[in-house]
N, C-alpha and C positions, 0 to 999 in steps of 0.2 A: 512723594506726591505733594508738590507745591506748585507755585506759580513760577513758571520759566520766563526768560526774557521776552519771547514772542507774545505770551499772554499779557505781560505787563505793559508792553508797547501797544497792544491792541486797546487795553483799557485806557491808557493815556491819550490815544487818539480819539476814542469815543468821548472822553471827558472834554477834550479840547473842542470837539465839534458841538457837544451839547452846551457847555457853558461859556465857551469863547476864551480867548487868550487873557483878557483882562480880568476876568472872574476867578481864575484858577489860583492865583496867589491869595486872594481874599477867602477863597474856600479852604485852602490849606491852613491859613491863619486861624479860621474859626474852628476847624477840626482840632488843631494844636491847642487852642485854649480850652476846648471842650474836654480833651482828654487830660489836660494838666488840672482843670477844676475837679474833674472826677477822681483823680489820684489824690488830690489835696483833701477831698471831702472823705474818701474812703480810708485815708491814712489816719485821720484824727479820731481819737477814741472818745471824744466829747459826745455824750448823748443827751437829748433833751427829755426831761421827764415831764410829760404832759398829763399825768394822772392828777386829778384834783386832790387837794388835801382834805382830810376827813372834816376838819373844822369848817372849811368853805362849803363842803358838799352838804353838810347838815343844815347850814344857814340858808341855802338857796333852795327854794321849792322846785319840783319837777316842772319841766317846761310846759306851758299851757295851763298851769294850775296856780292858783293863789293859796298861799298858806293862811291859816287862821290868824296868825299874828300880824300879817300885814294888812293895812286898811285897804279897801277897794279904791281904785283910782276914779277920781271924779272927772266928768267930761266938762270941758268949758263951753259955755254957750255964749256965742257972740251976737 
């Protein structure tokens, strides 16, 4: 149960009619680069740790609130 030669030919003719003869090589190149980058990204075991460190987390107040240790910001009057 796969794609036979007639089905592949129909798909290629439809792609040729939709995108035109000049865009088909560019489209194939873009798909190839996309697959290559996906394989490269999934093969690497490097993972980025985005969790904040305890020291930095304790130093920063929750968003939208000021801590008692930090002075309030003064507005400049022009």
